[in-house]
N, C-alpha and C positions, 0 to 999 in steps of 0.2 A: 679529675671530673670520669664520672663514673659513666659509660657510655650507658644507652637505652636501646630496648629491642625497636629496630627501625620498621619492622613486619608491616605494621599497619596502616601505614601512608604507601606503602607499595602496594598492598591488596587493595585499597580503596583507589587509588588509579587504575588497576585493573578492572575492580567491577565497574567505576564511571565511564570507561572506556568502550569496554565488550555491551555494555546495558546501551551505552548511546547505537553504536554502530549495529546492534542487535534490531532497535528499533528501526530505523532506517534501511535495514535487509529485509524485514517482513514486511515495510511498508507504512510504518506509523509514521502520519506527517508529512507524507510524499504524496502528492497528484499533480495533474494537468499543470499547473500554475507552479513547482517547485522549479525555482531555480536551480538547475543540478552542478552548476560552478559554485554558486556558493555553497551548496551542500557540501559538497567533495572538499572544497578548502576549509570547512570548519569542523569536517571531520579528522579531517588530515591535522589540525589545530589540537585537537583532543586527543588523539593518537600519541603524537609527539610530547606535546606535555603533561598530560596525563598517564598515556598507556607505557609511555616512556620515560622519562624524565625521573618519576616517581620511583620507578622500578630499578632504576640504574642506581639511585639515589639509595635504594635498600640494599642492592648488590654491594654496592662501593664499600656499606656501611657493614655488612656482612663480613667480607672480606679483611678489612682494616681493624677490625675491633673483636671477630669471632662470636656476635651477638648471640650464637646457635651455637657455641660450641666447639665440640668434635665435628657437625653436621654444615658448620657455617659454609664449607667447601662448595657443599649439595647445592644450599637454600641460594648462597649467591649466585653460583651458576644458573639456578632456576630464574630469576629475577632479573640478571644481568641479562638472558636469552631472551626473556619476554620485552623487557625492557628495549634492547636494540630491535626485535622483531618490530613492536609497535611504533619504531621512531622510523626504518624502512619503509613500513606500510604508507605512516604520513607523509614521508619525502616524497614516494611513491603517488599518492594521490595530488599531491602538490606539482610534480614536475612531469608525472606521466612515465611512461614505460612499455616494456612488452609482457603481457601477462602470462604467457607460457614461461616467461622466463621464472616469473614468481610461481606461476604454479611448482615451477621445480626446485626454487626456494619452500615455500610451502613442505614439500617432499620429506626434505630433508631436514626438516623442522623436524616432521612426525617423529622422523628416526632418533630425534635426540629427545624430543616428548617421551615418548615410549620408555625411553630407559629412566627417564625422571618418573614415569609411575611406575614402572618395577620396581625402583627402589621404593617408592613410599607403602608400596603392598608388602614388599619385603619386610619393610622396618613396622607392618602395622599399622599404619597409620591409613586405612582405607575410609575412612569419614574423616574430617570431608575431603583431605587432600586428595589422597588416591582416587576418589571419582572428582573430583573436581579436573584433575589430570587428564583421566579416562575422556572426560567428555571435549577436554581437548584437545586428545589425541583424534575425538570424532571430526571436531572443527577442523583441523588442520587434513584431514583425510577430505573432506566434503569440500575444501576450498581446492585441493588439486585438480577435482574435477569443474569445480564452481568457474574458476579463472579459466580452465583450459575450452570448456563448452558454451561458457555463457548462457548457462541454460536456466531459467527464472527460480527454478523450482528447488535448484541447487542452493542457490541464495538465499534464498528464503528458510532452506533448513539450516544454512549456517548461521544465518539469524536465530532461529530457535536455540541453537546449539551457545551463541553468545550469551542471549539471555539468562538458559541453564546455567553458564557458568558465572554467569553476575550472581546469580541465586544464591547458588552454593557456593561461592567465595563469602557470602555474608555471614556463615558459620565458621568462617576464620577471621574474619573482620571485627566481630562484634567482641568475642571474648578480649582481644585487647584496648577494646577502648571501654569496657565495662567494667576492668581489672580493679578499678580505685573507687569506683562509685560508692558510698555511701550505701548500709544493706538496707535503711528504709525505704529509699528509691527504687533498689533492686525489687524488694516487695510488691511495690506498685506495677513494676513490667514483668514479675513472676510471681504468680499467683504462691506457689507453696515455698517463699522464701528464698529457695537454695542458690548459691551462688552459680552466676550468668555460667562460668566454665563446666561445670557440671551437667546444667539441663541441658550446653550446647555439645555436650559429651566430645571434647576438644583431648585424645587419645594421650597428652603430653601431660594432662591434669590430672589431680587426685581423685578418686571413682565415688571419695564420698564428701556429703556436705562437711566444712570447715570454718570456723573463725578464721583460720590463717589466713594472711595475705598473699597471695603469691608472689614469690620474686620475678623481676624482670626477664634474668635467663629462664626460669621456670615457664613466662608464658609463651616462649618461641614456640613454632611448630612441632619442633624437639625440645625432649628436654634436655640438658646440655650433660655429656658423659665426658668423662676424661678423654683426652687425644689418645690413650693408648689402647684405648677399648676398640 
């Protein structure tokens, strides 16, 4: 059995989670009649199932099957960290806890995420992966102070960061989902008829339009390289 690239489900889980949290943080659908206990539980379920489980699945797949070649350890760690991050947030929302301790955790997570960001920029993956990670850095920085002080404007800023992450992550998700769509349908989505991976400028893809269908491994956030490199 040939393993396939698991990134799409992990990225989708991230998008679904940050969009739901972002909308709540900026106040969409929240008013004086909102049952905040139900709202908190619902967000917790989304965080655990979509934010956590899908990314843990992707991480395990990366570690076990080296879906991203020599970069599987890096990507497995990225997905694994954020998967565990969202599970922790979900459990906190369900069971409660000390927000200041969580702020300390966000600060630790920020340090690790900065390393992820530096690696992406070092490898030339500035858009969309590097920018996405940079916005996540900003989110974690804001959350440290938002959870320490409880100031509403910081919560709203965190919400806009979450929505920005969701939007940028679409540019990682769509190439994975559209890779084998028949060309006649692609022309309906993209007027110039170019391959969507070229239009979205995924750094690991070819730079010129081609009729060649990319392999599963080449569709990774990274182009797989020999382990010796």
